[in-house]
C-alpha positions in Angstrom: -32.0 -0.2 -13.2 -30.3 -3.1 -11.5 -32.2 -6.1 -12.5 -33.3 -5.3 -16.0 -31.4 -4.7 -19.2 -30.2 -1.2 -19.7 -31.9 0.9 -22.4 -30.4 0.0 -25.7 -29.5 -3.5 -24.5 -31.0 -6.5 -26.2 -33.9 -8.3 -24.4 -33.2 -11.3 -22.2 -35.0 -14.6 -22.7 -35.0 -17.6 -24.9 -32.6 -17.7 -27.9 -33.9 -16.0 -30.9 -31.3 -17.1 -33.4 -30.4 -13.5 -34.1 -26.8 -12.4 -34.3 -25.5 -9.9 -31.8 -26.1 -6.4 -33.2 -23.2 -5.1 -35.3 -21.5 -1.9 -34.4 -21.7 1.0 -37.0 -20.0 0.0 -40.3 -16.7 1.8 -40.7 -16.2 2.5 -37.0 -13.2 0.2 -36.6 -11.6 1.5 -39.8 -11.9 5.1 -38.7 -10.4 4.2 -35.3 -7.5 2.3 -36.9 -6.8 5.3 -39.2 -6.8 7.6 -36.3 -4.4 5.5 -34.2 -6.5 5.8 -31.1 -6.5 3.7 -27.9 -8.6 0.5 -27.8 -10.7 2.0 -25.0 -11.7 4.8 -27.4 -13.1 2.3 -29.9 -14.9 0.3 -27.2 -16.4 3.5 -25.8 -17.8 4.4 -29.2 -19.2 0.9 -29.7 -20.8 1.0 -26.3 -22.3 4.5 -26.8 -23.7 3.7 -30.2 -24.7 0.1 -29.9 -25.5 -0.6 -26.2 -24.3 -3.2 -23.7 -23.8 -6.0 -26.2 -22.3 -5.3 -29.6 -20.3 -7.1 -32.3 -17.4 -5.8 -34.4 -14.3 -7.3 -36.0 -10.8 -6.5 -34.9 -9.1 -9.5 -36.6 -10.1 -12.8 -38.2 -12.5 -13.8 -35.4 -15.7 -11.9 -34.5 -15.5 -9.9 -31.3 -18.3 -9.0 -29.0 -18.1 -6.2 -26.4 -19.9 -7.0 -23.2 -20.8 -4.3 -20.7 -24.4 -5.0 -19.8 -24.5 -6.3 -16.2 -26.6 -9.4 -16.8 -24.5 -10.4 -19.8 -21.4 -9.8 -17.7 -22.7 -12.1 -15.0 -23.7 -14.7 -17.6 -20.3 -14.9 -19.1 -18.1 -14.6 -16.0 -20.1 -16.1 -13.2 -22.8 -18.4 -14.6 -21.1 -20.0 -17.5 -17.3 -19.6 -17.2 -16.8 -23.1 -18.8 -18.3 -21.7 -22.0 -16.2 -18.5 -22.0 -12.6 -19.2 -21.2 -9.3 -17.4 -20.9 -7.1 -18.6 -23.7 -3.9 -16.9 -22.7 -2.8 -14.1 -20.3 -1.2 -10.9 -21.6 1.4 -11.2 -18.8 2.4 -14.8 -19.5 5.9 -13.7 -20.5 6.2 -12.5 -16.9 4.1 -14.8 -14.8 4.5 -18.1 -16.8 2.1 -20.8 -15.6 1.1 -18.9 -12.4 -2.5 -19.1 -11.3 -3.5 -16.0 -13.3 -2.5 -17.6 -16.6 -3.3 -21.2 -15.9 -6.3 -22.9 -17.3 -8.3 -26.1 -16.9 -7.4 -28.7 -14.2 -4.0 -27.0 -13.5 -5.8 -23.7 -12.7 -8.3 -25.4 -10.4 -5.6 -27.2 -8.4 -3.4 -24.0 -8.1 -6.4 -21.8 -7.1 -7.5 -24.3 -4.5 -4.1 -24.3 -2.8 -4.0 -20.5 -2.7 -7.7 -19.7 -2.0 -7.4 -20.4 1.8 -4.5 -18.0 2.1 -6.7 -15.0 1.1 -9.9 -15.5 3.1 -10.7 -15.8 6.8 -8.0 -17.3 8.9 -5.5 -17.0 6.0 -5.9 -13.3 5.8 -5.5 -12.9 9.6 -2.0 -14.3 9.2 -0.9 -11.3 7.1 -2.7 -8.5 9.0 0.4 -7.6 11.1 2.7 -7.7 8.1 0.4 -5.3 6.2 0.3 -3.0 9.3 4.1 -3.0 9.6 4.4 -2.1 5.9 2.0 0.8 6.5 3.9 2.0 9.5 7.1 1.9 7.6 5.6 4.1 4.9 4.1 6.4 7.5 7.6 6.8 9.0 9.0 7.8 5.6 6.2 10.3 5.1 6.9 11.8 8.5 10.4 12.4 7.3 9.3 14.0 4.1 7.0 16.3 6.1 9.9 17.4 8.4 12.3 18.1 5.5 10.0 19.3 2.8 11.5 16.7 0.5 9.8 16.2 -2.9 8.9 12.6 -3.6 6.8 10.7 -6.1 3.5 9.5 -4.8 3.2 6.7 -7.3 6.6 5.4 -6.4 5.7 5.5 -2.7 2.5 3.6 -3.3 4.4 1.0 -5.3 7.1 0.7 -2.5 4.4 0.2 0.2 2.4 -2.4 -1.8 5.6 -4.3 -2.7 6.7 -4.3 1.0 3.3 -5.6 2.1 3.3 -8.5 -0.4 7.0 -9.3 0.1 6.5 -9.6 3.9 3.5 -11.8 3.3 5.4 -14.0 0.8 8.7 -14.4 2.7 8.3 -13.1 6.2 11.0 -10.5 5.6 10.5 -6.7 5.2 11.5 -5.3 1.8 15.1 -4.3 1.7 16.6 -1.7 -0.6 18.4 -4.2 -2.8 15.4 -6.4 -3.4 13.3 -3.3 -4.1 15.8 -2.2 -6.8 15.8 -5.6 -8.5 12.0 -5.9 -8.4 11.7 -2.6 -10.2 12.1 -4.9 -13.2 8.5 -6.2 -12.5 7.1 -2.8 -13.3 9.4 -2.4 -16.3 8.2 -5.7 -17.9 4.5 -5.0 -17.0 4.8 -1.6 -18.7 6.4 -3.1 -21.8 4.0 -6.0 -22.2 1.2 -4.3 -24.2 3.6 -3.4 -27.0 5.5 -6.7 -27.2 4.7 -9.2 -29.9 3.2 -12.5 -28.6 5.7 -14.6 -26.6 8.5 -12.2 -27.4 11.1 -12.1 -24.6 14.3 -10.6 -26.1 13.2 -7.0 -25.3 12.7 -7.7 -21.6 15.2 -10.6 -21.2 17.5 -8.6 -18.8 14.6 -7.6 -16.6 13.2 -11.2 -16.5 16.7 -12.4 -15.5 16.7 -10.0 -12.6 13.2 -11.1 -11.5 14.3 -14.8 -11.8 17.3 -14.2 -9.6 15.3 -12.6 -6.9 12.8 -15.4 -7.0 15.5 -18.1 -7.0 17.2 -16.5 -3.9 13.8 -16.3 -2.1 12.9 -19.9 -2.8 16.3 -21.2 -1.7 16.1 -19.2 1.5 12.6 -20.5 2.3 13.6 -24.1 1.5 16.6 -23.8 3.8 14.1 -23.3 6.6 15.3 -19.7 7.3 11.9 -18.1 8.1 11.9 -14.3 8.3 11.2 -12.3 11.5 7.5 -12.4 10.8 7.6 -16.2 10.4 6.9 -18.4 7.4 5.0 -16.8 4.4 3.0 -17.7 1.4 6.2 -19.0 -0.3 6.5 -21.7 2.3 3.0 -22.9 1.5 4.1 -23.4 -2.1 7.3 -25.2 -1.1 5.4 -27.4 1.3 3.0 -28.3 -1.5 6.0 -29.5 -3.7 6.7 -32.2 -1.1 3.4 -33.9 -2.0 2.5 -32.6 -5.5 5.1 -33.2 -8.2 3.6 -30.5 -10.4 5.0 -27.9 -8.0 8.5 -27.8 -9.7 10.9 -24.9 -9.0 9.6 -23.3 -12.2 6.0 -23.4 -11.1 6.9 -22.1 -7.6 8.8 -19.3 -9.4 5.7 -18.6 -11.6 3.4 -18.5 -8.6 5.8 -16.3 -6.6 6.0 -13.8 -9.5 2.3 -13.9 -10.1 1.6 -13.0 -6.5 4.2 -10.3 -6.6 2.6 -8.7 -9.7 -1.0 -9.2 -8.6 -0.2 -8.3 -5.0 1.4 -4.9 -5.6 1.0 -3.4 -9.1 -2.7 -3.1 -9.0 -2.9 -1.8 -5.4 -0.2 0.7 -6.0 -2.0 2.0 -9.1 -5.3 2.2 -7.2 -3.7 4.2 -4.4 -2.0 6.6 -6.8 -5.3 7.3 -8.6 -7.0 7.8 -5.2 -4.5 10.5 -4.2 -4.8 12.2 -7.5 -8.6 12.1 -7.2 -8.4 13.5 -3.6 -6.2 16.3 -4.9 -9.2 17.4 -7.2 -11.8 16.6 -4.6 -10.4 17.5 -1.2 -13.8 17.5 0.5 -14.0 13.7 0.0 -11.0 13.3 2.3 -12.5 15.5 5.0 -15.8 13.6 4.8 -14.0 10.3 5.3 -12.1 11.6 8.3 -15.2 13.1 9.8 -16.9 9.7 9.9 -16.2 8.4 13.4 -12.9 8.5 15.4 -9.6 6.9 14.8 -9.9 3.1 14.5 -13.7 3.2 14.4 -15.8 1.0 12.1 -17.4 4.2 10.6 -14.0 5.6 9.7 -12.9 2.4 8.1 -16.1 2.1 6.1 -15.7 5.7 4.8 -12.1 5.0 3.8 -13.1 1.8 2.1 -15.7 3.9 0.1 -12.8 6.1 -1.1 -11.1 2.9 -2.4 -14.2 1.5 -4.0 -15.1 4.7 -5.8 -11.5 4.9 -7.1 -11.8 1.3 -8.3 -15.1 2.1 -10.0 -13.3 4.7 -12.1 -10.1 2.8 -12.5 -10.8 -0.9 -12.0 -7.8 -3.2 -11.3 -8.4 -5.0 -14.6 -10.0 -2.6 -17.1 -10.7 -5.3 -19.7 -11.3 -9.1 -19.4 -10.9 -11.1 -22.6 -12.8 -14.4 -23.0 -13.3 -16.9 -25.8 -16.5 -18.8 -26.5 -15.8 -22.6 -26.7 -19.3 -23.5 -27.7 -22.5 -21.9 -29.2 -24.5 -20.1 -26.6 -27.4 -17.7 -26.2 -26.4 -14.4 -24.6 -28.9 -11.7 -23.9 -31.3 -13.4 -26.3 -28.7 -13.4 -29.1 -26.6 -16.2 -30.6 -22.9 -16.2 -29.8 -21.1 -18.8 -31.9 -18.2 -20.9 -30.8 -14.9 -19.2 -31.7 -16.1 -15.7 -30.8 -13.8 -13.5 -28.8 -15.5 -11.4 -26.1 -14.2 -8.3 -24.3 -15.8 -7.7 -20.9 -15.0 -4.2 -19.9 -15.5 -3.2 -16.2 -14.2 0.3 -17.1 -17.2 1.0 -19.4 -19.7 -0.8 -17.2 -18.6 1.3 -14.3 -19.1 4.5 -16.3 -22.6 3.6 -17.7 -24.9 6.5 -16.9 -27.9 4.2 -16.8 -26.2 2.4 -13.9 -24.2 5.1 -12.3 -25.7 8.6 -12.4 -23.1 11.3 -13.2 -20.6 8.5 -13.7 -17.5 10.6 -14.4 -17.8 12.3 -11.0 -15.8 11.0 -8.0 -18.4 10.5 -5.3 -17.5 7.9 -2.6 -21.0 8.4 -1.0 -22.2 5.9 -3.7 -20.8 3.2 -1.4 -22.1 4.6 1.8 -25.8 5.5 1.3 -28.7 3.1 0.7 -29.3 2.6 -3.1 -26.2 4.7 -3.8 -24.9 2.0 -6.2 -26.5 -0.7 -8.4 -27.0 -4.0 -6.6 -26.5 -6.2 -9.6 -23.2 -8.0 -9.3 -22.4 -7.4 -12.9 -22.6 -3.7 -12.4 -19.5 -3.3 -10.2 -16.7 -5.8 -10.6 -13.3 -4.2 -10.4 -11.7 -7.5 -9.5 -13.9 -9.6 -11.8 -16.7 -11.9 -10.6 -17.2 -15.7 -10.7 -14.7 -18.4 -10.2 -11.8 -16.5 -11.8 -12.3 -13.3 -9.8 -9.1 -12.0 -8.3 -7.9 -14.1 -5.4 -6.3 -11.1 -3.7 -9.4 -9.0 -3.4 -9.5 -9.0 0.4 -5.8 -8.5 0.6 -5.8 -5.5 -1.7 -8.7 -3.9 0.1 -7.1 -4.5 3.5 -3.7 -3.1 2.6 -5.2 0.0 0.9 -7.5 0.7 3.9 -4.7 0.2 6.5 -2.3 2.5 4.7 -4.9 5.2 4.3 -5.8 4.9 8.0 -2.2 5.7 8.8 -1.7 8.5 6.2 -4.9 10.4 5.6 -5.3 12.0 9.0 -1.7 13.2 9.1 -0.5 14.1 5.6 -1.8 15.8 2.5 0.3 15.6 -0.7 0.6 18.9 -2.6 1.3 17.8 -6.2 3.8 19.9 -8.2 2.3 18.4 -11.4 -0.2 15.7 -12.3 -0.5 13.3 -15.3 -2.8 14.5 -18.0 -4.1 11.2 -19.2 -4.3 7.4 -18.5 -2.4 4.5 -20.1 -4.5 1.5 -20.8 -2.2 -1.5 -20.5 -2.6 -4.5 -18.2 -3.9 -1.9 -15.7 -5.1 1.7 -16.1 -2.2 3.8 -14.8 -1.5 7.5 -14.7 0.7 8.6 -17.7 3.6 10.3 -15.9 5.2 11.1 -12.6 3.4 12.4 -9.5 5.9 14.6 -7.7 4.6 16.1 -4.4 5.5 17.6 -1.1 3.5 17.2 2.1 1.5 19.9 3.7 -0.4 19.9 7.1 -3.9 18.4 7.2 -6.5 21.0 6.2 -4.0 23.0 4.0 -4.8 23.5 0.4 -3.1 20.6 -1.5 -3.4 22.2 -4.9 -0.3 24.3 -5.1 0.0 24.3 -8.9 
């Protein structure tokens, strides 16, 4: 299952000169006339045509890629043949590392890489822990007063605090939090904006720019926060030796790290709590694994996070563009073809993941519980353009859950009925809740 093509996928081997199998004629037209989500079209293409299928959304041919070996070929083995042309969030993040390409991307990624692995990550451990403690303190207050709060907003507030401390050395203050609400507003609006349009979000972008400018000026003045210098100081120090690090590029990297460092984590944690509301036994199983602070407990909590990311990956779709002719899964892909790699659908393939719609964290705890092929599970991407902040996101999620899960259980007053497929997959609607003691029924609806 892990090392061979899934049933229905084309054979691997030398190029055959054959074109990628076409999706059912009329499928795109019926989807357009029905006004459905893109994910609905892609799901039908995958179900009917397998892990590699061609269809046409615009003038250029498009190939959907969900087969693990094809995913690895495109993202990890031959990224120079399949490139990112533009990022959907460029209006917001400018030329930050997520949107950069070519030599500029390589230089920017090299500078940041060391900050998110090994020694670099250890610099931010205490800052993440302090953000988690702050959130735990707020939740203790909600528990005492019975106050209703929004779980999604709380997760966003925590994740923003963690990345802001890591960037600047300062805890998140109320004023900065209010201004940075503009980040979520722009991110939500982006999927409906015309290409390069900024008028509709100009006011929000101005608020974000003002926060970034103030943070850069404070860091440049040498005023380190109580936690010491942060990632922003790394960017400013780079500007002393590398002229490409203008104030604009530093702003773009700062905003990129803010977006990537909190929006996806907040969304993952919100989904996790919604899933635990429907599957309370998963919480109890995680807490039964070892004592507080044990490696077994941490592993079980990480399994909750990984299973949530399987169902709702940080990036649900990864667009690429073929720059040259290639052979993919035994079929010819011509230069100029657009490819849509879809972790969301790969993670829900029943040939890879038995009972894929079921939330079962044990997949990540038991031997052979999950497919071993790297192209079968890639919520942060794989290959050289995989998310830089993978370890940061997993660490902050785990630390927060270690603080909250043993003490508090949200009882949701209502829950979203569907998902929104934008830059991330997010719940469509608010998540109001009150806190009940551990072991109480959380489903009070």
